[in-house]
N, C-alpha and C positions, 0 to 999 in steps of 0.2 A: 504494500500500500504506500502511495506517495502522499506527502503533505508538505506544507510550507512552514519552515522554521524561521523565526525572527531572532537574530542575535544582536546584542548591544555591544559594540566595540568602540571604546574611547568616547562614549556618550552618544554615538550615532547608531541607528537601527539599520540592519542589513537583512535581506531575505534570501533564503536558499530553498531549492526544491530538494527534498530528502526522501529516500526510499527506505522503508523498514522491511527487514526479512529475518527469518529465524534460521540459525545455523548451530547445529549441535546443542539444541535446547536453549540457546541464548539469542537475544534480540540484537541484531546488528543494524546500524543505520549508516547509509552511505549518501553523501551529498552528490546529487545528480547534476545540478546546475546552480550557479550563482545567478540570482534574479535581479539584483541591484539594490540600491539603497531604498529604504522604506519611503522616504520623502519623494524620490523619483517615481516610484511605482504608484503612490497615492496621487501624485500630480497627473500622471498619465490616465489613471482610472477616472479622475474627476473630469478631465478633458474629454475622454471618450463618452462618459455619461452625459455631459452637457451637449455634445455633438449629437448623440442619439436622441435626446429629448427635443432638440431643435429640428431634427429631421422628421420626427413624429409629428410635431406641431405643423411643419410645412406641409406634410402629407394630409393632415386633417383640413388645413385651410384650402388646399386644392380640391378636396372632395366636396367641400361646402360651396364651391363656386358654381 
């Protein structure tokens, strides 16, 4: 199973994609990919969310015409 882990390093948050698996009765976790700083990811998410909302509003306005 994969999940996102957030680590705080020198006061800044960083995100990693991590995969968990069982080997010899023990849980092992391996970093699959570095995703970037939390601030960068949050900024991109907010931008995409706003863009999607504007596109939905534009689509509704066109339907109403």
